[in-house]
C-alpha positions as CSV (number, residue, x, y, z in Angstrom):
1,M,-30.1,-37.4,-66.6
2,N,-32.4,-40.4,-64.8
3,I,-31.3,-42.3,-61.9
4,N,-32.8,-45.7,-60.8
5,G,-32.1,-47.7,-58.0
6,S,-32.9,-51.8,-56.9
7,I,-32.6,-54.6,-54.5
8,I,-32.3,-57.6,-56.7
9,G,-32.1,-61.6,-55.8
10,L,-30.1,-63.9,-57.6
11,D,-28.7,-67.0,-56.3
12,K,-29.4,-66.6,-52.9
13,K,-26.8,-63.3,-52.4
14,E,-28.9,-59.4,-52.8
15,Y,-27.3,-57.3,-55.3
16,I,-28.1,-53.7,-55.5
17,L,-28.8,-52.3,-59.0
18,L,-28.4,-48.3,-60.1
19,S,-29.2,-47.5,-63.5
20,S,-29.3,-44.2,-65.4
21,I,-30.2,-43.0,-68.9
22,G,-29.2,-39.9,-70.2
23,S,-31.4,-37.6,-71.4
24,E,-30.1,-36.6,-74.7
25,T,-28.0,-39.4,-76.4
26,Q,-30.2,-42.5,-74.5
27,L,-27.4,-44.2,-73.8
28,K,-28.5,-46.5,-69.9
29,L,-25.8,-47.3,-68.4
30,I,-26.2,-50.4,-65.4
31,I,-24.0,-50.6,-62.3
32,G,-24.4,-53.7,-59.9
33,M,-23.0,-54.4,-56.4
34,A,-23.5,-57.2,-54.2
35,R,-24.6,-55.8,-50.9
36,D,-22.1,-57.3,-48.7
37,E,-19.9,-55.5,-50.5
38,F,-21.3,-52.4,-50.2
39,K,-21.7,-52.5,-46.4
40,D,-18.1,-53.2,-46.0
41,Y,-18.2,-48.9,-47.9
42,E,-20.3,-47.7,-44.4
43,H,-17.6,-47.5,-42.4
44,I,-15.4,-45.4,-45.1
45,P,-16.5,-42.2,-42.4
46,F,-14.6,-43.7,-39.5
47,L,-11.9,-45.0,-41.4
48,I,-11.2,-41.2,-43.0
49,A,-11.3,-40.2,-39.0
50,A,-9.3,-42.5,-38.4
51,M,-6.5,-41.3,-40.7
52,V,-6.7,-37.7,-40.5
53,F,-5.9,-38.9,-36.4
54,I,-2.8,-40.3,-37.1
55,I,-1.5,-37.9,-39.7
56,L,-2.4,-35.2,-36.5
57,I,0.0,-37.8,-34.7
58,L,2.0,-37.9,-36.5
59,A,2.2,-34.3,-37.2
60,S,2.3,-33.6,-33.5
61,S,4.8,-36.2,-33.1
62,W,7.2,-34.4,-36.3
63,Y,6.5,-30.9,-34.4
64,T,8.2,-32.2,-30.7
65,F,11.0,-33.9,-32.5
66,S,11.6,-30.5,-34.1
67,M,11.6,-28.6,-31.5
68,L,13.4,-30.8,-29.0
69,R,16.0,-31.9,-31.9
70,R,16.7,-27.4,-32.6
71,Q,16.7,-27.0,-28.7
72,N,19.1,-30.2,-28.4
73,I,21.4,-28.3,-31.3
74,A,21.3,-25.3,-29.7
75,W,22.6,-26.9,-26.4
76,K,25.1,-28.4,-28.1
77,K,26.3,-25.2,-30.0
78,L,26.6,-23.6,-26.8
79,R,28.3,-26.5,-24.9
80,H,30.9,-26.7,-27.5
81,L,31.4,-23.1,-26.9
82,A,32.0,-23.9,-22.9
83,K,34.1,-26.3,-24.0
84,T,36.2,-25.4,-27.5
85,D,37.9,-21.9,-28.7
86,S,35.2,-21.4,-30.3
87,D,34.6,-18.2,-32.8
88,L,30.8,-17.6,-32.4
89,T,29.6,-14.6,-31.7
90,Y,28.2,-12.7,-28.8
91,E,25.0,-11.9,-30.3
92,D,25.2,-15.3,-31.7
93,T,25.1,-16.0,-28.0
94,V,22.0,-14.4,-27.3
95,K,20.6,-15.4,-29.7
96,L,20.9,-19.5,-29.0
97,I,19.8,-18.6,-24.8
98,E,16.7,-17.0,-26.3
99,E,15.8,-19.3,-28.2
100,I,16.1,-22.3,-25.4
101,S,14.4,-20.0,-23.1
102,K,11.8,-19.6,-25.9
103,D,11.1,-23.0,-26.6
104,A,11.0,-23.8,-22.4
105,D,8.4,-21.1,-21.6
106,E,6.1,-22.6,-25.3
107,Q,6.5,-26.0,-23.2
108,V,5.5,-24.3,-20.1
109,M,2.4,-22.2,-21.2
110,E,1.2,-25.3,-23.2
111,S,0.8,-27.0,-19.9
112,G,-1.0,-24.0,-18.6
113,N,1.2,-23.1,-15.7
114,N,2.9,-19.6,-16.0
115,T,6.4,-19.3,-17.0
116,Y,9.5,-19.2,-15.0
117,L,9.6,-15.4,-16.4
118,T,7.1,-14.5,-13.7
119,E,9.2,-15.7,-10.9
120,T,12.3,-14.0,-12.5
121,V,10.6,-10.8,-12.8
122,F,9.2,-10.9,-9.5
123,R,12.9,-11.7,-7.7
124,R,14.8,-9.0,-9.5
125,F,11.5,-6.5,-8.1
126,I,11.9,-7.7,-4.3
127,H,15.9,-7.4,-4.5
128,E,15.6,-3.8,-6.8
129,K,17.1,-5.0,-10.1
130,D,16.2,-3.9,-13.2
131,F,12.9,-5.5,-14.1
132,S,9.9,-5.4,-17.2
133,L,7.3,-3.7,-15.2
134,E,5.0,-5.1,-18.1
135,N,5.9,-8.1,-17.6
136,L,5.0,-8.2,-13.6
137,K,1.7,-6.5,-14.6
138,Q,1.0,-10.0,-16.9
139,G,1.9,-11.7,-13.9
140,F,-0.1,-10.2,-11.7
141,F,-3.0,-10.2,-13.0
142,R,-4.5,-13.1,-13.8
143,N,-7.2,-13.4,-11.2
144,S,-10.5,-11.6,-10.9
145,F,-9.7,-7.9,-10.5
146,S,-8.5,-5.8,-13.6
147,E,-6.5,-2.9,-13.2
148,E,-9.0,-0.4,-13.1
149,E,-10.7,-2.3,-10.4
150,I,-7.7,-1.7,-7.9
151,K,-7.1,1.0,-5.9
152,A,-4.3,0.0,-3.4
153,Y,-1.3,-2.4,-3.7
154,T,1.2,-3.3,-1.0
155,L,3.9,-5.0,-0.4
156,L,4.2,-7.6,2.2
157,K,7.6,-9.5,3.5
158,I,6.7,-12.4,6.3
159,C,10.6,-13.0,8.2
160,I,11.1,-15.9,10.3
161,T,13.4,-14.1,13.7
162,D,13.3,-17.2,15.8
163,T,16.1,-18.7,13.0
164,F,17.9,-21.1,15.4
165,D,14.5,-22.8,15.8
166,Y,15.2,-24.2,12.6
167,T,14.3,-28.3,12.7
168,N,13.8,-29.4,9.5
169,S,12.2,-28.8,6.0
170,N,8.8,-30.3,6.8
171,D,8.5,-26.9,9.4
172,I,9.5,-24.3,6.5
173,N,7.1,-26.2,4.5
174,F,3.9,-25.9,7.2
175,L,5.2,-22.4,7.2
176,R,4.4,-21.8,3.6
177,L,1.2,-23.9,3.1
178,L,0.5,-22.1,6.3
179,V,0.5,-19.0,4.8
180,E,-0.5,-19.4,1.5
181,K,-4.1,-21.2,2.2
182,Q,-4.8,-17.9,4.8
183,F,-4.0,-16.0,2.4
184,N,-5.9,-17.3,-0.4
185,S,-8.5,-17.4,1.9
186,Y,-8.7,-13.6,3.2
187,F,-8.3,-12.7,-0.5
188,S,-9.3,-15.1,-3.0
189,G,-6.8,-15.3,-4.6
190,D,-5.5,-11.9,-5.7
191,Y,-1.8,-12.4,-4.9
192,Y,0.8,-12.9,-5.7
193,L,3.2,-15.3,-3.3
194,Y,7.0,-16.3,-4.0
195,M,9.7,-17.4,-1.2
196,D,13.5,-16.7,-1.6
197,L,16.5,-18.3,-0.3
198,S,16.0,-17.5,2.9
199,Y,13.0,-18.6,3.6
200,N,11.4,-15.1,3.5
201,L,7.9,-15.6,2.2
202,W,7.1,-11.9,-0.1
203,C,3.6,-11.7,-0.9
204,F,2.1,-8.8,-3.6
205,V,-1.8,-8.1,-2.9
206,S,-3.7,-5.5,-4.0
207,S,-7.8,-4.6,-3.4
208,E,-10.1,-1.9,-4.5
209,S,-10.2,-0.5,-0.9
210,Y,-7.2,0.2,0.7
211,Q,-8.7,0.6,4.0
212,T,-10.5,-2.7,3.4
213,L,-7.2,-4.4,2.6
214,L,-5.5,-2.2,6.1
215,A,-7.9,-4.6,7.7
216,L,-7.8,-7.9,6.2
217,L,-4.2,-7.3,6.8
218,K,-3.8,-6.9,10.3
219,E,-6.3,-9.7,10.5
220,Y,-4.2,-12.3,8.7
221,G,-1.2,-11.3,10.8
222,A,-2.3,-11.7,14.2
223,E,-4.3,-15.1,12.9
224,I,-0.9,-16.3,11.0
225,Q,1.4,-15.6,14.4
226,K,-0.3,-18.2,16.3
227,L,-0.7,-21.1,13.7
228,S,2.9,-20.3,13.2
229,P,5.3,-22.9,14.7
230,F,8.1,-19.5,14.1
231,N,7.9,-15.8,16.0
232,L,7.1,-14.0,12.4
233,L,8.1,-10.5,11.6
234,I,5.8,-9.3,9.0
235,I,6.9,-5.9,7.4
236,Q,4.1,-4.4,5.8
237,S,4.8,-1.4,3.2
238,S,2.9,1.2,2.0
239,F,0.3,1.5,-0.3
240,V,0.1,2.7,-3.7
241,E,-2.5,3.4,-5.8
242,T,-1.0,2.7,-9.4
243,F,0.9,0.0,-10.7
244,K,3.5,1.7,-11.4
245,E,4.3,3.5,-8.1
246,V,4.7,-0.2,-6.6
247,T,8.3,-0.1,-7.8
248,T,8.6,2.2,-4.3
249,L,7.6,-0.4,-2.7
250,P,10.8,-2.9,-2.5
251,H,13.0,-0.6,-0.6
252,Q,10.5,0.0,1.7
253,I,10.5,-3.5,3.2
254,N,14.5,-4.3,2.0
255,S,15.2,-0.5,4.3
256,L,12.9,-1.6,7.2
257,S,13.3,-4.8,7.7
258,S,17.9,-4.9,8.0
259,L,16.7,-2.6,11.0
260,L,14.5,-4.9,12.9
261,L,16.0,-8.3,12.3
262,E,18.6,-6.9,13.7
263,E,16.6,-5.4,16.4
264,R,15.2,-9.3,16.5
265,E,11.5,-7.4,17.0
266,S,8.6,-9.5,15.9
267,G,4.5,-9.1,14.9
268,L,3.4,-6.9,12.0
269,V,5.0,-3.3,11.4
270,L,3.3,-0.9,9.4
271,Y,6.5,1.4,6.7
272,S,3.7,4.3,6.6
273,D,3.2,4.4,10.4
274,Y,7.4,3.7,11.6
275,L,8.6,6.3,9.3
276,T,5.4,8.8,10.1
277,E,6.5,8.5,13.7
278,G,10.4,8.6,13.0
279,I,10.9,6.0,16.2
280,S,13.6,8.7,17.5
281,L,15.7,7.6,14.1
282,H,15.6,11.0,12.4
283,T,12.7,14.1,11.8
284,Y,12.7,12.9,8.1
285,N,9.0,11.9,7.7
286,K,6.1,12.1,5.4
287,E,5.1,15.9,6.0
288,V,8.4,16.5,5.4
289,E,8.7,14.3,2.0
290,S,5.8,15.5,0.5
291,K,7.0,19.0,0.5
292,L,10.5,17.4,-0.9
293,L,8.3,16.1,-3.7
294,A,6.5,19.2,-4.5
295,F,9.5,21.6,-4.3
296,T,10.9,19.5,-6.8
297,S,7.6,18.9,-9.3
298,T,7.7,22.6,-9.0
299,G,11.1,23.6,-10.0
300,Q,11.9,25.2,-6.1
301,G,14.9,24.6,-5.7
302,D,16.0,27.3,-2.6
303,E,13.0,25.6,-1.0
304,I,15.6,22.4,-1.5
305,V,18.4,23.7,0.0
306,E,16.0,24.9,2.7
307,L,14.5,21.6,3.6
308,F,17.8,20.2,3.4
309,N,19.8,22.6,5.1
310,K,17.5,22.2,8.3
311,L,17.6,18.4,8.3
312,Y,21.1,18.2,8.2
313,K,20.5,20.5,11.3
314,E,18.2,18.9,13.1
315,N,19.7,15.8,12.5
316,F,23.5,16.1,12.9
317,I,24.0,19.3,15.0
318,D,21.2,19.5,17.7
319,V,21.4,15.5,17.7
320,K,23.7,13.0,16.5
321,L,22.6,10.0,14.7
322,S,23.8,6.6,15.2
323,I,25.0,4.6,12.1
324,D,22.1,2.7,11.5
325,S,19.7,5.7,12.4
326,Y,22.1,7.7,9.4
327,K,21.3,4.7,7.3
328,W,17.9,4.4,7.8
329,L,17.6,8.4,7.1
330,L,19.6,7.7,3.7
331,D,17.7,4.9,2.7
332,S,13.7,6.7,3.7
333,L,15.5,10.3,0.7
334,Y,16.2,7.1,-1.3
335,A,12.5,5.6,-1.2
336,S,11.0,9.7,-2.1
337,A,13.4,9.2,-4.8
338,V,12.4,6.4,-6.3
339,L,8.6,7.3,-5.6
340,Y,9.8,10.5,-6.8
341,C,10.5,8.9,-10.3
342,S,7.8,6.7,-10.5
343,R,5.5,9.5,-10.5
344,M,7.1,11.7,-13.1
345,D,7.8,8.1,-15.5
346,K,10.9,7.9,-15.4
347,T,12.3,4.2,-16.1
348,Q,15.6,5.8,-15.0
349,L,15.9,5.8,-11.4
350,P,19.6,7.1,-9.3
351,S,22.4,4.7,-7.6
352,K,21.6,4.3,-3.9
353,F,22.6,7.4,-1.7
354,T,25.7,7.5,-0.3
355,S,25.0,10.9,1.6
356,V,22.6,13.5,2.7
357,S,24.5,15.2,0.2
358,C,24.0,12.9,-2.7
359,A,20.2,13.0,-1.9
360,K,20.0,16.7,-2.1
361,D,22.1,17.2,-5.1
362,F,19.7,14.6,-7.0
363,F,16.9,16.3,-5.9
364,L,17.8,19.8,-7.0
365,K,19.4,18.8,-9.7
366,E,15.6,17.4,-10.9
367,S,13.8,20.5,-10.0
368,G,16.0,21.8,-13.2
369,P,18.1,24.6,-13.5
370,C,15.2,27.7,-13.9
371,V,14.4,27.4,-10.5
372,C,12.0,30.1,-8.2
373,Q,14.1,32.0,-6.4
374,K,13.7,34.5,-3.5
375,D,16.7,36.3,-3.8
376,S,18.5,35.8,-6.7
377,A,21.5,36.8,-5.1
378,E,21.6,35.5,-1.7
379,Q,21.2,32.2,-3.9
380,K,24.1,32.3,-6.1
381,L,25.8,33.2,-3.1
382,I,24.5,30.4,-1.5
383,N,25.5,28.4,-4.3
384,Q,29.3,29.6,-4.8
385,I,29.9,28.8,-0.8
386,I,28.9,24.9,-1.5
387,E,30.5,24.7,-4.5
388,Y,33.8,26.0,-3.2
389,I,33.3,23.9,0.3
390,S,32.7,20.3,-2.6
391,Q,35.7,21.3,-4.0
392,H,38.8,21.8,-1.4
393,F,36.7,19.9,1.5
394,S,39.9,17.7,0.9
395,D,43.1,20.6,1.6
396,M,44.1,20.6,4.9
397,A,44.5,23.9,5.6
398,L,41.3,25.4,4.1
399,N,39.4,27.9,6.8
400,L,36.9,30.6,6.3
401,S,39.3,33.5,6.4
402,I,41.3,31.6,3.3
403,M,37.3,30.7,1.7
404,A,36.8,34.5,2.1
405,S,40.1,35.5,0.6
406,D,39.3,33.2,-2.6
407,M,36.2,34.8,-2.9
408,N,36.8,38.2,-2.7
409,I,34.4,38.7,-0.1
410,K,34.7,39.8,3.7
411,E,35.2,37.0,6.1
412,N,32.8,38.8,9.2
413,Y,30.1,39.7,6.6
414,I,30.2,35.6,5.1
415,Y,30.4,34.0,8.4
416,H,27.3,35.9,9.2
417,F,25.4,34.6,6.0
418,M,26.5,31.1,6.5
419,L,24.9,31.2,10.0
420,T,21.6,33.2,8.8
421,R,21.0,31.6,5.3
422,I,22.4,28.0,5.2
423,G,21.6,27.2,8.8
424,Q,25.2,26.5,10.0
425,S,28.9,27.9,10.8
426,F,31.6,27.3,8.2
427,S,33.5,25.2,10.5
428,A,30.4,23.4,11.7
429,Y,29.6,22.7,7.9
430,L,32.7,21.9,7.1
431,E,33.4,19.3,9.8
432,N,29.6,17.8,8.8
433,Y,30.4,18.2,4.6
434,R,33.9,15.9,5.6
435,M,32.5,13.3,7.3
436,N,29.6,13.4,4.7
437,K,32.4,12.7,2.4
438,A,34.4,9.8,4.7
439,I,31.4,7.9,5.0
440,E,30.5,7.8,0.7
441,I,34.4,6.5,1.1
442,F,34.3,4.3,3.2
443,N,30.7,3.0,1.5
444,Q,33.2,3.2,-1.8
445,N,36.0,1.8,-1.1
446,P,36.4,-0.4,2.2
447,E,39.2,-1.6,1.7
448,L,40.9,2.1,1.9
449,Q,43.0,2.4,5.0
450,V,41.0,4.9,7.7
451,N,44.5,7.1,7.7
452,D,44.1,7.4,3.5
453,V,40.4,8.0,4.4
454,A,41.1,10.7,6.8
455,L,43.4,12.3,4.3
456,M,41.2,12.3,1.9
457,S,38.5,14.0,4.3
458,G,40.9,17.0,4.3
459,Y,42.3,15.7,8.3
460,N,46.2,15.2,8.6
461,N,45.9,14.4,11.6
462,P,43.7,10.3,12.2
463,Q,43.3,10.9,16.1
464,T,41.3,13.9,15.1
465,F,39.6,12.4,12.3
466,R,38.9,9.4,14.6
467,R,36.8,11.5,17.3
468,V,35.0,13.5,14.8
469,F,33.7,10.4,13.0
470,K,33.1,8.9,16.8
471,K,31.3,12.4,17.8
472,H,29.2,11.7,14.8
473,F,28.0,8.5,14.1
474,G,28.2,7.2,17.6
475,V,31.0,3.8,16.4
476,L,35.4,4.1,15.1
477,P,36.0,4.1,11.5
478,G,37.9,1.7,11.7
479,D,35.1,-0.1,12.4
480,Y,32.8,1.2,10.7
481,R,35.0,0.0,7.8
482,I,35.2,-3.7,9.1
483,S,31.6,-3.7,9.4
484,K,31.6,-2.9,5.3
485,L,34.2,-5.4,4.8
486,T,32.1,-8.1,5.8
C-alpha cells in the first residue's frame, strides 16, 4: 500500500489530504481534513495524561475511603462489644484490634515515620517486659552502622535527682532537647532516645569499639551536667558485644537506679565499676559471676553449691547485709541469670529471685542432671541434708537430733559434716534458710501478718522471729512488710 500526503488551499483555508492506493486492488482512498481541526488533535497526549492523572486520584481516594471505612467498621464493632452483651468472640476481637493497628501503622509508614510499635517495644524493653528482640533490632538499625560492624552496646538512664526543682514543662522540654542535641553531636544519630512518664531519659547507644564509646560517654556525661538546669544521675550499664545480650541491660539499670536515687547520687555511674568494687555491699562481683556462669554452662553442680555456700557465709554469717544490700545482691544474681539465658539463646527468663536459695536452685537446675562431682557420696549426703531442711524448716520442733535420727546418721557425724562440707552448722543453716523463706513469703504475700509469717517460717514465738529478722536484715519484720505494701 502506498500512502501520500499533501496540503492544499481552498476558500482561504488549508486542507490536509491523505491518499492511499492498494497494491493489489489498485483502489484509491482519499481523506481530507481542515488543518485547524487537525491542530486540536495535537493535544491528545496531554488529554490522555490528564485522564490517567484523574483516574489515579480517584483510585487513591477510593483506597483511602475504603481503608477509613474498614477501620471505622472495626471501631464500631469494638464499641458495640463494649456497650452491649455482644456474642463477638475473643478471636474476633483480637482480629479487629490487629486490623485497626495494622491500618494505623500503614498510615504512619506512608508518611515516612517509624511506627508506634518501635516505641512500644523499646518501652517494654526498658521495663523488663516481654518484647520482640527482632522488632527492637529493626527499630535500632536504621542509621549508619550495621549489626556486623557494631562491637559494643550499652544503655543509659538519665534521671533528675532534684525533682522538687521542677518549675514548668519548658525545663523538661529543654532537658530533652539538650540531651538529644548532644547525643546527636557525639554519636551522629546512632542511638535511640526515649523519655518515660517519670521524665527519665533512656538512651540505647552502640559503637564499633567499646573503648571509643566509653570515652565519648564520659565526655558527654561531664558536658551534659554543666548544661542541664537539673542535677542529673546518669547510670550506664555494662557493655555487651552482641545484640541478643542487650536483654541483660535494663535490669542492670533498674536495680542500680532504685538504690542510687534513694541516696540522691548524681554524676555518671558505671554499673561495671559498681559491681566490681562492691561498694561494701556484698562479695558478689564480676569474678564470682564469671565462675558461676562457667560452672553452670559446664554442668559443675558441686562447684555451684560450693560457690553459693561461700557467698552465703561471707554475706550472712561474717557480715549482716542490710535490706538494701540484700536486694542488690538478689538483683545482681538475677542479672547474671538473664545474662546466662541470653548467652544460651534461652527466650524464657526466670522469675525475679526472692532469696539466695532461689538463685542457687536456678543455676543448679540449668547446670543439668549430669554434673561433675568430686565425691558422689558426699554430694549425695549434702543434697539429702538440703532437701530435708527445705521440707521440714517450718517444723518448730526441728533440730539436729531429729534430722540425724530421721536420716539414720549419727548426730556428731552430721554436725561435723555440715561444718566442713557446707560451711555452716545445722542451727546457722536452718536460721538462714528460715530467714530467706520469711523474706520470700513477705515478697509474695505482704498482706500476711507478721505472726503468720513467723509460724510459716518455723517460729512459734513471734518475739524470737522479730529478733532474728532484725539481726539478719537490720529492720523489724513489721517495717519490712509495710515497705512491701506501699
